[in-house]
N, C-alpha and C positions, 0 to 999 in steps of 0.2 A: 689123266690130268689131275684128278682129285688125290690120287695116291702120291703124287709128287709133292703136294703141299701139306699132306697129313702130318709130317713131323713138325711143321711150324705151328700147328694149332695149340699144343700145350704151352709153347713159349709165348705166344700172343696172349693166352689166357692169364699166364703168370704176370705179364707186364700190366695188363688191365686191372687185375686185383691189387697190385702194388700201388697203382695210381689212385684207386678208390680209397685205399687205406691211408694214403698220404693226405687226403682231403677230408678233414674232420668237419662235421656240421657246426655252424655257428649257433650259439645259444640265442634263443628268441627272447626279447624283452617284453614282458607283459605291460601293457599300457596302464593297467590298474595299479601297478606297483610304483609308477613314476611319481616321485614327490616333487612339488614345486620348490624351487630354490628361493629362499627368503633373501630380499635385498637388504644390504646394510642401510641403517637409518640415513646415512649421508647420501645414498643413491635413490631413496624413495621420492616419488614425484608428489609435490604439494598440489592440492586441488586449487583450481583457478578461483579468482574472487567471485565470479558469477555463479560458480558451483556452490560456494559457501553460502552466498546469498539465497540461493534456491532452497538450501537445507534449513534456513532459519525462518521459522514461522512467526514473524513478529506482529502479525495482525495489526497493521497501522490504523485501521478504522473499523470498529466493531459494531457500530450502531446505526446502520443506514436507515432502518425503519424509523427511528426517532428523527433523523434528519429529514426524511421524506415528509413526515407528519408536520414537523416544524415549518418547513418551507411551503407546504401546501396551504397552511394557515396564513403564512405571510403573503403569498400570492393572492389569496382571497381578499386581502386588505389593501391591495393596490388602489390608490386614489383617495384613501382616507386622509383627511386633512392634517396638516402639520399644526401643532400647537405647543409652544414652549411650556414645559412642565406637564404635558399631557401623557396619560398612561392608559387610556381606554379608547375603544372604538367611538364611544359617544362624544368624548371630549376632543379626540384627536391625539396624536403622538408627537413627542419630540424623539430624537434618535435613540436615546437610551431607554425612553419609555416604551418605544416600539419593540426593541430587543428584549427588554424585560417582560413585556406582555407575552411574546411568543414562547419564551422559555418557561414562564410561569404556567401558561395554559396547556402547553403540549408536553413539557418535560417535568413539571412540578418543581422547578428550581426558582428560588427567589434570588435574583441577581442584584448587585449594588445599583443604586438609583442613578448615579452620575458616571460619566465617562472617566473622570479622574479616579473613581473607585473601581470601575471595570478593569482598568489596566493593571490594577493591583490584585485582581482576582487570582487565586491560587489554582490556575488551570494550566495544562501543558501549552507551552508556546509552540507555534507552528511556523516553519519557514514558508515564505511566499510560494516557493515551488512545490510545496507539499500540501497546499490548501485542499480541503475536502468540503463538500456541501454540509452546511450547518456550522462551520467554524465562524467564530466572532472576529470581525475585522475592525481595527481601530485606526483612526486617521488623525492627522494634524492638519486641518484644513484652514487654519487661521494664521499660520505663519508665526506662531509664538513658541514653537519648540516643545509643545506638550499636546497631549491627546485632547481632541475637541469634538470628535464625531465617531459614530459606531454604526456598523451594519452587519449583515449575515451573508456569508458566501453561498452562492447558488451552484457554482460550477461554471466551466467555460469562461472564466475570468469575469463573471457577472456577480453582482451582489444586490441585495434588497435592503432598503433603509427608508427611514422617514427623513427626507432631505431638508426641505424648507417650505415656507408658505409660497414663496415665489416660484418654486419648481414643482409644486403640486403634491406635496406630502409624500406618502408612501409610494415608492417607485423603484424600478430596477435600473442600475447603471453599470458601466463597464470599468474594470480596473485598468483597461487599456487607454481609457480617456486620459488625456494629459493632466487634467486637474486632479483626478483621483490617483493616478499613477504617482504624481508628485507628492500627494498628501499621505500616501500609504505609510503607516507607522509600524503596526504589529498585528499578529493574529493569535488567537487562543482557541484551543479545542475544549470549549465549555461542556459539550456533550459527554466528555470523559468523566465529568462529575456526577452524571445521572446514574442512579441505581439501575441495574439491569432489568429489574422487574417493572420499571417505569416504561419499558418498551411497549407494554400493553396499551398505553395511551395512544401510541402511533396508529393502532388499528382503527381508530375512529375515523381517520381520513384516508385509509387504504381502500 
């Protein structure tokens, strides 16, 4: 039986070798040599607005220690009587006298004495939605179209001020209150005027 198929072996071997020769191996591409294809400028994806914002370190409020110190002193004076023209704990405070006392004692800044001068102070203006603790708030609470009252923002829509004799002097009120909401005029970041080294003063109340 084997002798019968013997002449076919060389023929089968020849066909097999011819088939192998006709199948050339494909070159393998090394991953290390693949270069990324640069996109044309017109096809590059612009970063989203929120991604740009995350990359910008604008540091909107750099002096929280000073604000804490300022507000701690203010809270310690709650109940101090109101007195028109007053600028001290002994005499009592009017609104600008109270604000001036806090900034003088804790920040070393001498502020203008009247609200009409405070609104002219060369300090950064702050949008109401961007208020931070320690910001100066100015009000028009007499319906005359000009500034007439001042306080300091505490946070959570609250502010501290020397209100009036009838309302108990230094106290905390809310900007959500219809009276103060209606009277709100402007805010300024007075702490931005303080030298950085004056932050040491804040440690007295920390």
